[in-house]
N, C-alpha and C positions, 0 to 999 in steps of 0.2 A: 542481423535480424532485429527489427524494431517492432515490439509487440504492444498492441493496445489492450489495456486491462480495464474493462468495465468494473466499476466498484459497486459492491453490495454492502452497505453499512447496516448493521443490525442493532436495534435497541428495543427492548421489551417485545421481542418477537416480530417486530416490524422492520421494513426496509425504509431507511431514513437518510437524510443528509443534514450535516451540521454546518453552521457558518463559523469559520475560523476556529473549529473545534469546540465551540461552546454548546454545552448540553441544553442551555436555555434558548438556543436559537436553532430549532430543529424543524425540518419539514418532513412529513410522512408521505411516502410514495407507494406504500402497499403493505399488506399483511400476509403475503404469500411469497416468501423468499424463493421457494422452488420455482414458482411461476416466473419470477423476475429472472432467475438464472436461465431458464429455458428460453426466455425472450432474447437475452443477449447471445446465447449460444446459437439460437436460430438465425440471428442476424450476422453470424460469422465470427463471433468472438473465439479466440484461440486459448485464452486464459480468463479466469475471473479473480478479482481481488476482493476478498471478504474480510470485513472487520467487525469484531464483536465489541461494540462500543461500551456495553455494560461491563464487559470484561476489562476493557482498558481503564475504565474509571474505578472499578472495584478491586482489580488486581487478580481476578480469576475468571475463567470462561463462564459465561452465563447463557449463551445462546446455542448450546450444543445441538439441540433438536433442530434448530433452523439450519445449522451447518450440515447436519445429516440430510435434511430435506434437499438442500442445494446439491450435495454430492450425488444424491439419488436421482436428481432431475437431469443431470447433464453428463456428458462423456468427455469433457474437456478438463484440463488441470485447474485446480483451485489453490490459491495461496491464501493463508489465513493469518490474521493478526488480531491482537486485542486480548490482553490478560494472560498471555502465555509466559509465565514466569518461573515454571519449574520444568525439570527434565521430564517428569511423568506427564504433565499436561501436553507437552510437545509430542512425546511418544504416543499418547492416546490419540492426538489429532492426526498424526501420520497413519496410525493403524486404522483410523476411521476412513481414510482415503484422501486426506489432504496431501497435495503434492509438495507444498513448501510452507514452512511456518515462519512467520515474521516475529522476531523478538525485538522489543523496544526498550522498555524501562530496564529490564535485567541485563541488557546488552552493555550497560555501564560497568558490569562486573566482568573483567577480562577472563578470569578463570572459568566462569560459567560459559562464556562464549566459546572459549577454547575447547572445553569438554564437549559441547554440542557439536562443534565442527568435527571433532575426532570421531564422534559416534554417528552423526547423521550427514556430514558432508554438505553437498550442495542443496540439501533439503532445508537448510537453514538460511534465512535472509535476516538482515538487520534493518530495522526501520529507524531512520534518523529524521526526527521531527524538529525543525528549526524555527525559532522565533527571534527575529532581529539578528540572525546569524549564529545564535547559540542554541544548543540542544535543549529541548523541553521533554519532560518525562511525566509519567503517571497521568496518562490521558491528556497530555499537553498542558497540565495545570502548573507544573513546576519548571521554571527555567534554570538550567545549570550554568556554570561558568565555563563550560567546555564549548569551543566553537564546533560547528558542523564539520569543517575541514579537518580539524584535529581529531575529532572522533572517527571520521571516515578513515583517516590514515591509521589510527590505532586498530580498528577492527579489521581493516584490510590486512594488516600484518599478522593477525590471528588466523587468517585463512578464509575469512568470509568471502564468498563469491558473488553475492548479490546484496546491494544496498538499495532500500527504497527511501528516497529523499523527498520529504514533504516540507514545503514552505508554508507554515501555519497561517501567515498573514494573507495568503492568497487562497487558502483552501475553502471551497464552497462559496467564493465571492464572485466567480465568473469575470474576474478582472484581468485574466491572462497570467500565464506562469511566470515565475521569477527566473527568466532565462539566464541572467548573469550568474545567479546563485547556482543553478543547475550546472552550468558550464564550469564554474569554479570547482565544484565538488568532483565532477567528472575528471577534470584535469589533475586532481590531487591524488588519485588512486588508479589502480589497474583493473579492479573488479567491476562487474556490471553495475550500472546505476539505472534505476527506474524512477522517473520523475513523477511527482504528484502535487496537485494544487493549482487551482486557478484556470484550468483550460475551459474556454468558453466558445471557441470557434474552431473550425477545421484549420484556419490560418495559424492558430496557436500551436497545433500539432506540427504544422509545416515548419514553424520557427524552431521548434525543438529538433526536428529532423535535420534542419539546415545547420545546426551547430557542428555537425560532422565530427562529433566526439565518438570515436570508435567503440567506447564502452557505454554509451547511452543506449540501453537495451529496450527502453519502452516508456510508456506513460500511462498513468492511471487516470481515468476520467469518470466523474460521478455526476454532479448536478447538471452539467451541460447536456448529458445524455438524457437524464430524467425529465428535464424541462423541454427537450426537443430542439435545443439550439444546435446540436451536432447530431448528424446521422451516422451511426456506427458504420454502416456500409460505405459511406463516403470516405471516411478517414482510413478505413481498412484498405481501400483500393488506391488512395492517393499517395504517391511517393513511396510505396512499399516495394 
């Protein structure tokens, strides 16, 4: 099953997209996240990928009201990331109705991840954001010395079932996904991988599908959908 995840990135209560994760390179696409969610669900989306950008940069959730509006607006599952760095924040998000929580910065602490998996199982995903092959944390601001592959293998051993792999250099650029990097990460672990970053055409989605990696479970698409470069209905029906 290869799932298309329309992205809804939230900042200051608005739906936005960033260029390469930079807060100073932002495009605003609307101020009604619930309406945006209904639009993607109405076009056939089976999941939504929601990111609290303010949370990612500040270290704690900041757009809870927007997330609530999204959940109230649609009947499809929502995965949420951005600033989820405590067990309580994750429990609260799941209680609100979020189907899967994405842990990023705090995933660098194995004991924390292990405890989350023990309690919440498959409702926990780990986001691996890579810059030049190395993991970046704290809203993509800090690059670590850990490679994406090493990190993927570490968290896979902890029982994580889903990894969201983002190549920061391509995110929001519409230059095409880093197919080689996605393939390498997929080949290094057994858990599901969701690719993110750079998709600009239906052909980009096709290239990912054609990797034939059995654990490549889907792709997140943002700017290309908002700019009308890709029609959700087209990529949902092609090659599925």
